[in-house]
C-alpha positions as CSV (number, residue, x, y, z in Angstrom):
1,M,18.7,5.4,-3.7
2,R,19.4,5.3,-7.5
3,N,16.8,2.6,-8.2
4,T,14.1,4.5,-6.0
5,V,14.7,7.6,-8.3
6,V,14.4,5.5,-11.5
7,A,11.3,3.7,-10.3
8,R,9.8,6.9,-9.3
9,N,10.7,8.2,-12.9
10,Y,9.1,5.1,-14.5
11,A,5.8,5.5,-12.1
12,E,5.5,9.5,-13.0
13,A,5.5,8.3,-16.7
14,L,2.7,5.5,-15.9
15,V,0.7,7.9,-13.8
16,A,0.7,10.5,-16.7
17,A,-0.5,7.8,-19.0
18,A,-3.1,6.4,-16.8
19,E,-4.6,10.0,-16.4
20,R,-4.8,10.4,-20.3
21,H,-6.9,7.4,-20.4
22,G,-8.7,7.9,-17.0
23,E,-7.5,4.5,-15.6
24,V,-5.4,5.4,-12.8
25,G,-7.0,3.3,-10.3
26,Q,-6.8,0.0,-12.8
27,Y,-3.3,0.5,-13.8
28,G,-2.0,0.5,-10.3
29,A,-3.9,-2.6,-9.5
30,L,-2.8,-4.2,-12.9
31,L,0.9,-3.3,-12.2
32,D,0.5,-4.2,-8.5
33,A,-0.7,-7.6,-9.6
34,V,2.3,-8.0,-12.2
35,A,4.9,-7.1,-9.8
36,G,3.4,-9.3,-7.2
37,A,3.2,-12.2,-9.8
38,V,6.8,-11.5,-10.6
39,R,7.8,-11.5,-7.0
40,V,6.0,-14.8,-5.6
41,E,6.5,-16.7,-8.9
42,P,9.8,-18.2,-9.6
43,R,9.0,-19.0,-13.2
44,I,8.0,-15.4,-14.2
45,Q,10.8,-14.0,-12.4
46,A,13.1,-16.3,-14.2
47,V,11.8,-15.7,-17.7
48,L,11.8,-11.8,-17.0
49,E,15.4,-12.0,-15.5
50,S,17.3,-14.3,-17.5
51,P,19.9,-13.0,-20.1
52,R,19.4,-16.1,-21.8
53,V,15.8,-15.1,-22.9
54,T,15.4,-12.1,-25.7
55,K,14.1,-8.9,-24.8
56,A,11.7,-9.7,-27.9
57,A,10.7,-12.8,-26.1
58,K,10.3,-11.3,-22.7
59,K,8.0,-8.5,-24.2
60,L,5.9,-11.4,-26.3
61,V,5.2,-13.3,-22.9
62,L,4.0,-10.1,-21.1
63,E,1.6,-9.2,-24.3
64,R,0.3,-12.7,-24.4
65,A,-0.4,-13.0,-20.4
66,L,-1.9,-9.6,-20.3
67,Q,-4.0,-9.7,-23.6
68,G,-7.7,-8.9,-22.7
69,V,-6.7,-8.4,-19.1
70,A,-4.7,-4.9,-19.2
71,P,-5.0,-1.9,-21.3
72,A,-2.8,-1.8,-24.5
73,P,-0.8,1.5,-23.0
74,L,-0.1,-0.2,-19.7
75,V,1.2,-3.5,-21.7
76,R,3.5,-1.4,-24.0
77,F,4.8,0.5,-20.6
78,L,5.6,-2.9,-19.0
79,Q,7.3,-4.0,-22.5
80,G,9.3,-0.7,-22.4
81,V,10.5,-1.4,-18.7
82,V,11.6,-4.8,-20.1
83,Q,13.3,-3.3,-23.3
84,R,15.4,-1.3,-21.1
85,G,16.4,-4.0,-18.6
86,R,14.6,-2.3,-15.7
87,Q,12.2,-5.5,-15.1
88,G,13.9,-5.9,-11.8
89,L,12.4,-3.0,-10.6
90,L,8.8,-3.8,-11.3
91,G,8.1,-3.8,-7.3
92,A,9.7,-0.5,-6.8
93,I,7.9,0.9,-9.6
94,S,4.5,-0.3,-8.3
95,E,5.5,0.9,-4.9
96,E,6.1,4.2,-6.4
97,Y,3.0,4.4,-8.1
98,Q,0.8,3.8,-5.3
99,I,2.6,6.7,-3.4
100,L,2.2,8.9,-6.3
101,V,-1.6,8.0,-6.8
102,D,-2.0,8.4,-3.1
103,R,-0.7,12.1,-3.2
104,H,-2.7,13.1,-6.5
105,L,-5.9,11.6,-4.5
106,N,-5.2,13.3,-1.3
107,R,-5.2,10.0,0.1
108,V,-3.4,8.3,3.2
109,H,-3.4,4.9,4.3
110,A,-4.0,4.0,8.1
111,G,-3.3,0.7,10.1
112,V,-6.3,0.2,12.3
113,A,-5.8,-2.5,15.3
114,T,-9.0,-3.7,16.9
115,A,-9.8,-6.3,19.6
116,R,-12.2,-8.0,17.4
117,P,-12.8,-8.2,13.7
118,V,-14.7,-5.1,12.3
119,D,-17.6,-5.6,10.1
120,E,-18.1,-3.4,7.1
121,K,-20.6,-0.9,8.5
122,L,-17.9,-0.3,11.2
123,A,-15.3,-0.1,8.8
124,A,-17.3,2.7,6.9
125,V,-17.8,4.5,10.1
126,V,-14.2,4.6,11.2
127,A,-12.9,5.5,7.5
128,E,-15.2,8.5,7.6
129,R,-14.3,9.8,10.9
130,L,-10.5,9.5,10.0
131,T,-11.1,11.2,6.9
132,R,-12.8,14.1,9.0
133,V,-9.4,14.3,11.5
134,A,-7.0,13.5,8.9
135,G,-8.3,16.3,6.3
136,K,-7.3,13.7,3.6
137,T,-9.3,10.6,2.4
138,V,-8.1,7.7,4.6
139,V,-8.0,4.0,3.6
140,P,-8.1,2.1,6.7
141,H,-6.3,-1.3,6.7
142,F,-7.9,-3.4,9.4
143,R,-6.2,-6.0,11.6
144,T,-7.5,-7.7,14.7
145,D,-5.2,-7.8,18.0
146,P,-6.9,-9.5,20.7
147,S,-4.4,-8.1,23.2
148,L,-5.9,-4.9,22.7
149,L,-9.1,-6.1,24.9
150,G,-10.9,-3.3,23.3
151,G,-10.9,-0.1,21.8
152,V,-8.7,0.8,18.5
153,V,-5.4,1.7,17.8
154,V,-4.8,3.7,14.7
155,R,-1.2,4.5,12.9
156,I,-1.3,7.1,10.0
157,G,2.2,7.7,9.0
158,D,4.1,8.7,12.4
159,W,0.8,9.7,14.1
160,V,-0.2,7.2,16.1
161,F,-3.7,7.3,18.4
162,D,-4.0,4.6,21.0
163,G,-7.5,4.4,22.3
164,S,-7.3,1.0,23.5
165,L,-8.5,-0.5,26.7
166,R,-5.1,-2.0,27.2
167,R,-3.6,1.5,27.3
168,K,-6.2,2.8,29.5
169,L,-5.8,0.2,32.0
170,R,-1.7,0.6,32.1
171,V,-2.5,4.6,32.5
172,L,-4.9,3.7,35.2
173,R,-2.5,1.4,36.8
174,Y,0.3,4.2,36.8
175,R,-1.8,6.4,38.2
176,M,-2.6,4.3,40.9
177,L,0.6,3.1,41.9
178,H,2.0,6.8,41.8
179,A,-0.5,8.7,43.3
180,P,0.3,11.0,46.3
181,G,0.1,9.2,49.5
182,K,-2.8,10.3,51.7
183,G,-0.9,11.8,55.1
184,S,-2.4,11.6,58.8
185,G,-4.6,14.3,59.9
């Protein structure tokens, strides 16, 4: 819990800086990339986490790695995280940053499962309709699930809309099995 609060505080500071520079989206993408690189690349993680590597050396590594890629304020932010020994929270800071940006932009994410892959045109239609229904900008994340047979299953937070053919067939089966019997007349 404490780490979440600390990560949120760092994320709030970065959102404020990103807003001042008009680069909220870019900062988020770059922070996510840095956090992902630390998570999946053992050598980067070893350097940033090692007590044998000085903070000055870690900050220099970040500066050189991000030179020409990331804006200077973002690099300074990351160096500040390292200076305070919070580099282990980069993943959590990135997650909190994305949550804050989504809230700021009145945006939600939706898991959308379909029986077959979705082309760009259909993806745009789905996003537009979900945005209309949700009252917020919806960012759909599509995945294919052939077991649905057809239709779509959408999850936004705790809200689930199951318009799959699989569910419709289950409902039909239930109704047929539990239909009142006809009496003889």
